[in-house]
N, C-alpha and C positions, 0 to 999 in steps of 0.2 A: 516729339522727342521720344527716344528709346526707353522702355520701362526696361527696372531692375528687373533680374531673375534670374533663377540659380539654375536653370535647363541650358543644356546648351541648345541651338535649335538648326535647323535647316529645310528650306522652303523650295519644294517642288512644283513650279507653277509651267503651263504650256502652252506653245500658240493657240490650239482652241482646244474644244474639247476631244475627248477620245485620241489624243495624242501618248494614252499611256503612260499619265502623271499617276493613276493608282495603282497600278502594278510596277511602276518604277520604284514606288514607297515604299510600298510590300517589299522591297527586294531588299533596300536597304534597312529597312527595320528588323529582315531574318539575319543578312549580313551581321547587325548591329547584335543582335540575339546571340548569334556565334563565336562572336568575343567577348559576350558576357557582359555586356552594356544593358541598364533598363531604361530602353526606350519605348514611347509609346507614338502614337499616330494623332493627328492630328485634322481637322476638316473646317474651318470656321462656318461656312457656309457653303451645304451641297445640297443642290435642289436634283433629286432620283424620284421616281416611283418603285425601286426596291429598296427597301428598309428592311431593317432587323430587329428584332425585340432584346432589348440586354435592360440590367435592372436597373429602373426608373423611367422606361420609355422607349421611344424607339431612334436608330440612327440611319445614315446610310447602309449599305451593307457594306461596302468598300470599306469602310471604316472597319466593320467588325470581321472581314477579311485582314485587313492588316492587324487589326489586334492578335488576330490568329499566327501572323507571321513574325511578330512578334514576343507572344510567347504572355500576353499579359490580357487581365479581364477585361472584356469592352464595356463603357460606361456612355453615359448620354455627356460627359465633359468631351468625348474625342468625335463627336460633330454635334456642337450647340444648337445651332441654327439647320434645320433640313427642309426643304420648301418642296412639298408634293401637289404637281399642276392638276390642276383639275377642271381647267382648259383653256386655251392657248395664251389667255389673258390673262389667268387667276391663279392661285396657289392657297394650299395648305400650308399655314405657316407653325412651324413645329417649334418650339423653344426648349432646350433641355429635354425631349423626349416627349412632350406633350403638347399638346393640340394649343397654339395661342391664341389664332384668328385666321379669317378667310380673308384674304386680301389680293387687290388688283396689281397686278406688276406697277403702276404707277404706287399704288399706295405703298407697296413695298420699299419702292426705293426710298421714300418720304421717312419711314421708318427705320432704314441700315444703320443710321444717326444713334438710333437707341438700341436695336439688335448689336454692336458693338460691345455694351454693355455685357451683354449676356454673353458674349463671346471671349471679353478677358477674363470673367468668370471664370470659365470652366479652362483656359489656357492657365490658368493664373493655383488654378487645383494645381494643373497636371506638371507645371514647373516647379513646383515643391515636392510632387511626389519621383519625378523622374528625373535621369540622369542626363538625357537626350530626347528632344521632339522634332519627329519629322512631320513637317506640318505641309498639307497637298493644296494646291490653291483649285480656282472653280473656272471653265473656260479659260477665258486669255486674259492676261494682265492690259496689254494694249484695246481693250472696247471702251473707249477714250468716252464717250458716253455716258457712260456707267463709274467714274472713277470720283466722282464723289460721295463721300461716304465710305469708300470701299471697306469691304470686309472680309472679300475673299481671296484677293490677290497681293498686290502692292500695300495696300492701303492697312493688311495688316501683318505684311514686312516693316516696312515702316512703324509701324506701332513697337514690335518688340526689339528692332533692330538684327533683323534677321536674315543671313546670307540665305540667297536665290540661287537656284538652276532652272533654266530652260529646256522647257524636253518640247524638239519637234519628232511628227512622224514625216520619213522620210517614204513611208511605204505611199500616201496619198499624192507624191508628187508636191515641188515646189517649199522643200523645207528650210533650202537657205535666203531665200525670199521670205518664207516666214518669219526665219529668227532673227534675221536684220532687221526686218518691219518691223516685230515686235517691239527691239531695242529703240528705234526711233520713234518712237510711239512713245516711248518711258520718260517723265522728267528729269534732269541730272541727278536729283535726291533719288531716283528709285532706279536709275542706272547702277548709280555708286553700289546698291546691293547685291547686283547682278552678278557671279563668279566664272560663270561656265555654262558649255550647252551640253545637252546628251542629245544623239543624231538616234532614233529609235525606230526599229521594226524595217532594219534592211534588210534586203536579199541581195545576193551577189560577191562579189570582191569589192572588199570594201576600201584597197587599193586606189581604187579607183575614184575616192571620193575628194583625193591629197588636195588636189587643184582647187576642190569648192568648200574644204577646210580648209585653208592657206588665205585663202579669200574672205572667208570669212570670220579669223582671226583676225586679218589685220585690218578691217574694214570695223568691226565692233571691238576690235582691241579686249577682246574676249576667248578663251580656250573652248575645243569641242573637248570635251573630260573623256567622251568613248561614242563610239555607235555599237548598240546594242541590235544585234541582229533576229529576224521574226524569229518568233520561237514555235514551233507547230507542238501540235500533243496538247498542250496548257486546260486543264480541267479547270478553269477558275470563275466564278461565277460573274458576268457582265454588268457593270452600273449605269447601264445607257441603253435604249430601247434599239439605238444605233448597230447595235452588234448584230440585232435580229436581223435585219436585211442580207446578211453575209450568211445566214443560218440554212442551209442546204439539205438538213439531216446528214446520218450516216448510215454505213451499212448493206447501202443499194435500196434495189427496190422488186417486189416482186412479189412470187407465193413462198419463196422461203424468207421473209423479210414483215418482222411486223413493224404496219404504218399507226403512227403515233401523230395525230395532226392537234397543234394547239391554235385556237385563236387567235388571232392578232389585233385584239381587240386598241380603238384607238390612244387610250387611257390605261394599258396594260401596266398592270405593276407587280413586282415578284416576280418578274417571270425566270427568276433563276431558282423556281421550284420546282424547275425542270431540266435542272443539270445532270441531275444523276440518270438520267433515260439517254444524254448526250452518248454516243460509242461505246451502248453495249451492244455484244455482239447479236443481229438478227434483229436490230429494230432500228426503226427510220424515224426522227424527230423533224417534223416540219411544223410552220410557224406558218399560218395561212388566212386570208382574207378576202379571196376571193369561193362563193360554191362551186366555182367550174375548176379550181384547183384538181389536181390528179389526187395527191394526196388525202383529199377530203373526201374525195369520190370513193376513193379504194380503203378509207382508212380502214384500222381494226378499234382504235379506241381517238375518239373526240374529248380533247378538254378546254373546255371554257374558262380561263384564268381569272386572279384577282383584277381588279381595274379601281382607279379614284375618282372613278363617274357610272357607277351601275347603271343607272337611269339613260345616258345618255349614251353610252355605250350601247345598252341593251336597244334602243330605237337604232341603233345604227347596222348594226347585228341584224336588225327585223327589215330596213331600208335596204339590204345588201342584197339580201334574199339569201341568208347563211340562218336563219331561223329555220326555214325550210329544207335546207341542204343537211342541218344537222337534225334536225325529227327523222331523215328519210336515211340517215345513218344509224338510227337509232331503231328505226322497225327493219333493219336490214340486220338487227344483230349485231352491231358495232356498240362496245361498249361508249358510255356517255358519261363524264365527271363534271363537276361542278367546284373550281378552290375560292373560296372569299365570296367577292364579288359574281364568278361566276356560278355559283350554290347557290345562290340569292335568286342568278335571273332562269335557274332551272323551275323557281317554284310558279306558283301562281300568279303573284303580283307582287311588284318593292312599289311602297310606298316613301317620299322625301317631305313630311310636312313641313318641316322646318329649313328645308333650304338648305340643306347638309355639302350637299354635293353638286345640286343643278337646279336650273331652277325650276325644271320640272317636277312637279309633286305627285304623280305615280307613272306606274308603268303596267301595261300587260306580261307579264311573264313568262315564259315556253312551256309554263303548264306539265312540264314533265314529273315533277315531284310535286304532292301536295302540299306545298308551303306559301306561307306570308311574310314578306318580310317590312319593318317600317327600322327607316332610317334617324337614330336618336341623336341625338345632340351631343353625349359623350362618347369616344371613343373608346374599346376595350385592347390595351396592348398586355398581352400574358407570354410568359415561356411556359409551357403546356405540358402535360404529361395525359396517355389516354390508352384507352382498351381498343382498337378499331375493329371489327366484326368483317371479314371478307371471305365469298365462296365458304361460308360455313366454320372458318378458321380465325383466332383471336390473336392478333399483333399489339406489343405493346409499341406505342408511337408516342416519339418525342417532338416538339414544334411550335409554333406560335400562333397568339392569336393577333391580327388589326384589322379590327371593324367597327364600325358604329351601328350596325345592322341587327336587330332583333329579331330574329325568325322562328314562327310557328309552324312547326312541324306534324304535320298527321301520319307520317311515315313513318317508316322504322327508323331509330338512329343508324347512323355512319358507327359512331363510336361514342365511349363514354370515357366526358374529362375525368381524370382521379386527381389532377392538381394543375392549379394557376397560380404561379409563383414559387412562392412557397406554404401555398396551400391548400391542404390535402380539400378533396368538393368531390363530388356526385354526380353530373352535369350531362346532360345529352349532347351530343354534336352533330349536327349534319342530317343526312338521312341516306338509306340504301333501299334502292326497291328492284323488283325484276330481279332477282335470281345473282345478286350485287353487280348485275352490268350495266347498272343505271344508281349512281350516288353522286352525294357531295357533301363538301366537310367545309370548317371555319377553320381548319389548321392549314398554316400553312411549313413549309419544311417535311411534306406528308413522305415525299418521295428521297428522301434523307435517309428512309428506315429501311437499313437493305436487306430484310428481311420479308418487310410486306412489297420492296419494291419486286424485287425476285419473284416471289409468289403471284402479284400482277401478271409481271410480263409471261412468268409462264405459263399461268392460266391463256393469256393472249397466243402463246407459241400454240400450246397444246388443241385450241379450239380450231387455230388455222391447219391443223396439223404439221406443225414444224416439231422433226422429233430431236431433231440436237437439243440438248440443252445448255447454255452456254455459262460457265458460272463467271460470275462476279464479284471483283474484289471491291471492300467497304469504299462508300464513297468519300470516306472522310481520310481514310488513307491517301486514295489518288489524288485528292487538295492538299495534303501532306506533302507528298511528291512533285506536285506543281509549283506549291514554292518555292522547295529545293531546287528545282529544276530552274525556277525564273532567277533566285537569288544566286546560282551558282555560274547561270549566264550573264548574269549582270557583273558577277565580281570579275570575272574575265575578259570584259570585256570594254568596262569604264576605268577607269585609275581610282580605286578606292582609298591607297593613300593621301591624295589631293582633296577628296572630300573630307576624309578624318581633320585634316589640316585646317580647310574651312569650316568646319563644324567649330573648332576649339580643340579636338583631340588630343 
């Protein structure tokens, strides 16, 4: 039975992952904000390796973006259950921003009934503070093998009696079959909550969809509330590493372009760290996983990113021959950088005595930085301010830490952390050696700091002999403009008046 609630709700579900649920949710939140409605995002259960640190712990990065779209402060209640995969069949389970346990997929399936209690605690707090809650589902509600004790999709919608819109991605093909098939696999009680469909990422003349929409309306007895076009030029963080499969860099290739290669680790996390590097004039950003990749061979900078399984990914990197390729790039004069787990890999050794991330207890590092890391049981999650040093210049840095590792560094620090959370500190971070062409840090979001990023890219341009300096607008401004473009597009192609009516506004 639906519980009593004060806030109006709308739930955005999808026919599968990566159909655009997160961005449709963000768009609706920005539209509500423009109307002066106090609205909050909510995702009961999220599986993602991209996370954001907020007051109280970590949540999915998509919910932090949605909070920005809504103009509200992000808290752990926006995403009460976060799953961070460590292997193909196990994940770290984070409840209300803090690590709860490591579980196998089967163990978590049994845990979901208990997890619903945490979900409802967060929902009830939000429902008392906001006028509207826009809820994002996870995956698909048609995953009938996972229906028991569901907290991510229809289980949540039934619990609170929320109306549901289902999003389908026409860019992938088969959108009518996926929407109709989803409805066919729902129970009658679940179908009652579905109020309409949104077709997303359409390219071309939408009038050609009329026969399909008419047939869908007739068979599903639900309206298509809008056809949202494929939006080019959005600079917004992706939640799922599926997005990296389509990443081909920007701005061409060659002598007049700075090439930055990010190693695409199997358990890559927080790859949104590199979003500010996309779209900069004269910069090509590529995610690479083979040592023979042209962008790795010709890289001006190689970055080893964060990972949810440092030892496992370090062994993978070595088996792939990428260790040799990175060391060769270093000898050739390329800048080498490591972020969080990537910083740990650059050191001499990584130890996991408590099995925090994997079954391996030890791995030899790449040996480029004189540092040794031990993974501890407790994870650190802090918003931080720091003073970083690069090329003899000082930079004020804002970012966040998410790591279980404690690293003993015998090289010069990359930065001095001056504030963790609300506490003033004086703590060294990372390492910087060889004239700043080799450095590592625990600070995520480092490239969001515009002055730092402009200086770094400028140094790479100068080293390569590129004389034209391209200006770059602050990344925060670019993100805001992208949210507005997203909201404008959705508002122009979806029946917002009907969505208001569905929500009871």
